[in-house]
C-alpha positions in Angstrom: 19.6 -19.6 13.3 17.7 -17.8 16.1 19.2 -14.3 15.3 18.1 -14.6 11.7 14.6 -15.4 12.7 14.7 -12.7 15.3 15.8 -10.1 12.8 13.1 -11.2 10.3 10.4 -10.8 13.0 11.7 -7.4 13.9 11.7 -6.4 10.3 8.2 -7.7 9.8 6.8 -5.8 12.8 8.4 -2.6 11.7 7.2 -3.1 8.1 3.7 -3.7 9.4 3.8 -0.6 11.6 5.1 1.7 8.9 3.1 0.2 6.1 -0.2 0.3 8.1 0.1 4.0 9.0 1.3 5.2 5.5 -0.7 2.9 3.2 -3.6 1.2 5.0 -5.0 3.7 7.4 -6.1 6.5 5.2 -8.7 8.9 6.4 -12.3 8.1 5.3 -11.4 4.9 3.5 -14.4 2.6 3.9 -14.1 0.4 0.8 -13.5 -2.5 0.4 -16.0 -3.9 2.9 -15.7 -7.4 4.4 -19.1 -8.8 5.6 -20.4 -5.2 5.8 -17.5 -4.1 8.0 -15.7 -1.0 6.8 -12.1 -1.4 5.6 -10.5 0.6 8.5 -12.0 -1.8 11.1 -11.2 -5.2 9.6 -7.8 -4.1 8.4 -6.9 -2.7 11.8 -8.1 -6.0 13.5 -6.0 -8.1 11.0 -2.9 -6.0 11.6 -3.4 -6.3 15.4 -3.7 -10.1 15.1 -0.5 -10.3 13.0 1.5 -8.1 15.5 0.3 -10.3 18.4 1.3 -13.5 16.5 4.7 -12.0 15.6 5.2 -11.0 19.3 4.5 -14.6 20.3 7.0 -15.9 17.8 9.5 -13.3 19.0 9.1 -14.6 22.6 9.8 -18.2 21.3 12.9 -17.2 19.2 14.4 -14.7 21.5 18.2 -15.1 20.8 19.6 -14.5 24.3 19.9 -17.1 27.0 18.7 -16.6 30.5 21.7 -16.7 33.0 19.3 -17.9 35.8 18.7 -21.2 34.0 22.3 -22.3 34.1 
């Protein structure tokens, strides 16, 4: 089960990276605003939080065992 979750997390991080640079972070894109914060700032913050959360999940579901623990 762990390799499937691991592969899904890897795919999600890669999709976020590619999607954010091709689709989200366009030059001079200020709308839509969220609480008077321009789009580029709040979307960048949201993507950063998602990548950190996925990194945490990846550390939990890492598929390989540590030989030192045996």
